[in-house]
C-alpha positions in Angstrom: -162.3 122.5 -24.5 -166.0 123.0 -25.0 -166.4 123.3 -21.2 -163.6 126.0 -21.1 -165.4 128.0 -23.8 -168.7 127.8 -21.9 -167.1 128.9 -18.6 -165.3 131.8 -20.4 -168.6 132.9 -22.0 -170.3 132.8 -18.6 -167.6 134.8 -17.0 -167.7 137.5 -19.8 -171.5 137.7 -19.5 -171.3 138.2 -15.7 -168.5 140.8 -16.0 -170.4 142.7 -18.7 -173.5 142.7 -16.6 -171.7 143.8 -13.5 -170.0 146.6 -15.4 -173.3 147.8 -16.8 -175.0 147.7 -13.3 -172.0 149.6 -11.8 -172.1 152.3 -14.4 -175.9 152.8 -13.9 -175.4 152.8 -10.1 -172.7 155.4 -10.4 -174.9 157.6 -12.6 -177.8 157.3 -10.1 -175.5 158.3 -7.3 -174.3 161.3 -9.2 -178.0 162.4 -9.8 -178.7 162.0 -6.1 -175.6 164.0 -5.1 -176.5 166.9 -7.6 -180.1 167.0 -6.2 -178.8 167.1 -2.6 -176.5 170.0 -3.5 -179.3 172.0 -5.1 -181.5 171.3 -2.0 -178.7 172.6 0.3 -178.2 175.7 -1.8 -181.9 176.5 -1.6 -182.0 175.7 2.1 -179.3 178.2 2.9 -180.9 180.7 0.6 -184.1 180.5 2.7 -182.1 181.0 5.8 -180.0 184.0 4.6 -181.9 185.5 1.6 -178.7 185.1 -0.5 -179.8 183.7 -3.9 -178.9 180.0 -4.2 -177.0 180.3 -7.5 -174.2 182.3 -5.8 -173.6 179.3 -3.5 -173.7 177.0 -6.5 -171.1 179.3 -8.3 -168.8 179.3 -5.2 -169.1 175.5 -4.7 -168.5 174.7 -8.3 -165.3 176.9 -8.3 -164.1 175.3 -5.1 -164.8 171.8 -6.5 -162.7 172.5 -9.5 -159.9 173.9 -7.3 -159.8 170.7 -5.3 -159.4 168.7 -8.5 -156.4 170.9 -9.5 -154.5 170.6 -6.2 -153.0 167.4 -4.8 -152.5 169.1 -1.4 -156.2 169.8 -0.9 -158.3 166.7 0.1 -161.3 165.7 -1.8 -164.7 166.7 -0.3 -166.4 164.1 1.9 -169.9 165.1 1.1 -172.0 167.1 -1.4 -170.4 170.5 -0.8 -166.8 171.2 -1.9 -166.0 174.5 -0.2 -162.6 174.1 1.5 -161.6 175.8 4.6 -158.0 175.3 5.8 -158.2 174.0 9.5 -156.6 177.2 10.8 -159.2 179.3 8.9 -162.1 177.3 10.2 -161.0 176.8 13.8 -158.9 180.0 14.2 -155.2 180.6 13.8 -154.8 180.9 17.6 -156.8 177.7 18.3 -154.6 174.8 19.5 -157.3 172.4 18.4 -157.6 172.6 14.6 -160.4 170.0 14.7 -162.5 172.2 17.1 -166.3 171.9 16.6 -167.3 174.3 19.4 -168.8 177.4 17.8 -168.0 179.5 20.8 -164.3 178.8 21.1 -164.0 178.9 17.3 -165.5 182.4 17.3 -163.4 183.6 20.3 -160.2 182.4 18.6 -160.9 184.1 15.3 -162.2 181.1 13.3 -164.8 181.2 10.6 -166.7 178.0 11.4 -170.4 178.2 12.1 -173.2 175.9 13.1 -175.5 175.6 10.1 -177.9 172.9 11.1 -178.6 173.7 14.8 -176.7 170.7 16.3 -174.5 173.1 18.3 -171.4 172.0 16.4 -169.4 173.8 13.7 -168.1 170.8 11.8 -165.7 171.6 8.9 -166.8 168.4 7.1 -170.6 168.9 7.5 -172.3 170.2 4.3 -174.7 172.5 6.1 -172.1 174.0 8.3 -169.7 174.5 5.4 -172.3 176.3 3.3 -173.8 178.3 6.1 -170.3 179.5 7.1 -169.7 181.0 3.7 -173.2 182.5 3.7 -172.7 184.1 7.1 -169.4 185.6 5.9 -171.0 187.0 2.7 -174.0 188.3 4.7 -171.7 190.6 6.8 -171.1 192.6 3.5 -174.6 192.5 2.1 -176.8 190.3 -0.1 -176.9 192.3 -3.4 -174.6 191.2 -6.2 -172.3 194.3 -5.7 -171.8 193.4 -2.0 -171.4 189.7 -2.8 -168.7 190.7 -5.3 -166.9 192.7 -2.5 -167.2 189.8 -0.1 -165.7 187.4 -2.7 -162.8 189.7 -3.4 -162.1 190.0 0.4 -162.3 186.2 0.7 -160.2 185.2 -2.3 -158.1 188.3 -3.0 -158.2 187.5 -6.7 -160.2 189.2 -9.4 -160.2 186.1 -11.6 -161.7 184.0 -8.9 -164.5 186.6 -8.4 -165.2 186.7 -12.2 -165.3 182.9 -12.5 -167.6 182.5 -9.5 -170.0 185.2 -10.8 -169.9 183.6 -14.3 -170.8 180.2 -12.8 -173.7 181.8 -10.9 -174.9 183.6 -14.0 -175.1 180.3 -15.9 -176.8 178.4 -13.1 -179.3 181.2 -12.7 -180.1 181.3 -16.4 -180.8 177.5 -16.7 -182.2 177.2 -13.1 -180.4 174.0 -12.6 -176.8 172.7 -11.9 -176.7 169.5 -13.9 -175.3 171.1 -17.0 -173.4 168.5 -19.0 -172.8 167.9 -22.7 -170.3 168.9 -25.3 -169.9 169.7 -29.0 -167.0 169.3 -31.4 -166.2 172.9 -32.5 -166.8 172.3 -36.2 -169.6 170.2 -37.9 -168.7 166.5 -38.4 -170.1 166.8 -42.0 -167.4 169.5 -42.8 -164.2 168.6 -44.6 -161.7 169.0 -41.7 -158.5 167.5 -40.3 -156.4 167.9 -37.2 -153.6 166.3 -35.2 -151.8 167.1 -32.0 -149.7 170.2 -32.5 -149.6 171.5 -28.9 -146.0 172.4 -28.0 -144.8 172.8 -31.6 -142.4 175.7 -32.3 -143.8 178.9 -33.7 -141.7 181.7 -35.1 -143.9 184.6 -36.0 -143.6 187.5 -33.5 -140.7 185.8 -31.7 -139.8 182.3 -30.6 -142.7 180.6 -28.8 -144.6 177.3 -28.6 -147.9 176.5 -30.1 -150.5 176.5 -27.3 -153.3 174.6 -29.0 -154.4 172.3 -31.8 -155.1 173.5 -35.4 -158.3 172.2 -37.0 -157.9 172.8 -40.7 -161.2 173.3 -42.6 -162.6 175.3 -45.5 -163.0 179.1 -45.1 -166.3 180.0 -43.4 -167.1 176.5 -41.9 -169.2 177.2 -38.8 -167.4 177.3 -35.4 -169.4 176.3 -32.4 -169.1 176.5 -28.6 -168.0 173.2 -27.2 -169.5 173.7 -23.8 -171.6 175.7 -21.4 -169.8 178.9 -20.5 -169.5 182.6 -20.6 -167.8 184.6 -23.3 -164.9 186.2 -21.5 -163.1 187.8 -24.5 -163.9 188.8 -28.1 -161.9 190.8 -30.6 -158.6 191.1 -32.4 -155.2 189.8 -31.4 -152.2 190.2 -33.6 -151.3 186.5 -33.3 -154.8 185.0 -33.2 -156.7 187.4 -35.4 -160.4 187.5 -34.7 -160.8 185.3 -31.6 -163.2 184.3 -28.8 -162.4 183.2 -25.2 -165.0 181.1 -23.4 -164.8 180.2 -19.7 -166.6 176.9 -18.9 -168.0 175.6 -15.6 -164.8 173.6 -14.8 -162.3 176.6 -14.6 -161.2 175.9 -18.2 -160.7 178.7 -20.7 -161.3 177.9 -24.3 -159.5 180.0 -26.9 -160.7 179.9 -30.5 -158.7 181.9 -33.0 -158.1 182.8 -36.6 -161.9 183.2 -37.2 -163.3 184.7 -40.4 -165.7 186.7 -38.2 -168.2 186.4 -35.4 -171.8 185.3 -35.2 -174.3 188.1 -35.1 -175.0 189.8 -31.8 -172.3 187.8 -30.0 -171.0 189.8 -27.0 -168.7 189.5 -24.0 -170.6 188.2 -20.9 -173.0 186.2 -23.1 -173.9 182.7 -22.0 -173.2 180.0 -24.6 -173.9 176.3 -24.6 -172.7 173.2 -26.6 -173.4 174.0 -30.3 -173.9 177.8 -30.0 -172.6 179.4 -33.2 -169.7 181.7 -32.5 -168.2 182.4 -35.9 -166.5 180.8 -38.9 -163.1 179.2 -39.7 -160.8 181.8 -41.2 -157.1 182.8 -41.7 -157.0 186.0 -39.7 -154.0 187.1 -37.7 -150.3 187.7 -37.8 -150.7 191.4 -38.2 -152.8 194.5 -37.5 -156.6 194.3 -37.4 -158.0 192.9 -40.6 -154.9 190.9 -41.6 -155.8 187.7 -43.3 -154.5 185.0 -45.7 -151.0 184.5 -44.3 -151.7 180.8 -43.8 -154.4 178.3 -44.8 -157.8 178.6 -43.1 -158.0 176.8 -39.8 -159.3 177.0 -36.3 -156.8 177.4 -33.6 -158.2 175.7 -30.5 -156.4 176.3 -27.1 -157.4 175.3 -23.6 -156.1 176.8 -20.3 -156.7 175.5 -16.7 -157.1 177.9 -13.8 -156.2 176.3 -10.4 -157.1 179.3 -8.2 -153.6 180.7 -8.3 -152.3 180.4 -11.9 -153.6 179.6 -15.4 -151.7 177.4 -17.8 -152.0 175.9 -21.2 -152.6 172.2 -21.7 -153.0 169.9 -24.8 -156.6 170.1 -26.0 -156.1 167.2 -28.5 -157.5 164.4 -26.2 -160.5 166.5 -25.3 -161.2 167.3 -29.0 -161.1 163.6 -29.8 -163.5 162.9 -27.0 -166.0 165.5 -28.2 -165.7 164.3 -31.8 -166.4 160.7 -30.7 -169.3 161.8 -28.6 -170.9 163.7 -31.5 -170.5 160.7 -33.8 -172.2 158.5 -31.2 -175.1 161.0 -30.9 -175.5 161.0 -34.7 -175.8 157.2 -34.7 -178.6 157.4 -32.2 -180.7 159.6 -34.5 
């Protein structure tokens, strides 16, 4: 029995140590990958004069799209920009794995040689990034021309807005390793919440509840949970005073029923985890200024954009994660 206990203890020690080493190794690999991405962006900037943060914005958008589509394969390297084989090689090309820049060009493909090896490889990071840069460069290198290039490539205004928002954030912080989160109300506040996504709602017609309600005292500070751009600010007859934040993962965060907004907050502004955006309130269910038709609470909704559509999903698990992370950070202090 004693021998069994000792063996079990040894096994647990080995497993725990292995798990710790694996986690550290994974974190190190992620740092290396992020550094490689940034180096690639700046390398192509030097070759084309297109600012690096636009490549970062496009790559980030495409990476999120890949995570949202099962029919698009995961990237093999550091860069996530996806070119369908017929787009890369040319729709008239019988060889959809063609790497010859000349035949690709003659048959209407986009693929370019970005590293001078005389191949246009749709899985090579430098070739993938340079191909996008070369396409943009045919329009121009100022933001107005880049915006036109993105519209012609994606044919979707929302895609253009998200990419330019990503680029604005990366430019502001001068880095791409932007992580972290914040629970939207202070942990010291008196608050409560449960999963209410999908519950029936009756005011204004039959509909479902697209979010989680965090009940708290009137005026309790409401914070941004993430790095992002304020996409929307103002009044809505359902949500009252509300804010919409687009994060770096193609998620749209909708915070409603506010008592008011933080001073000088405006559409297009960059926010980060913990940025004050307003206070808990009971606004909504009527014309501008309507308040008090229900107890004060923060309506928190999340929507995912997959490059084609945007849909609501349950924010409750994410809120629990942010809350837990904030508690762990408090314990460290």
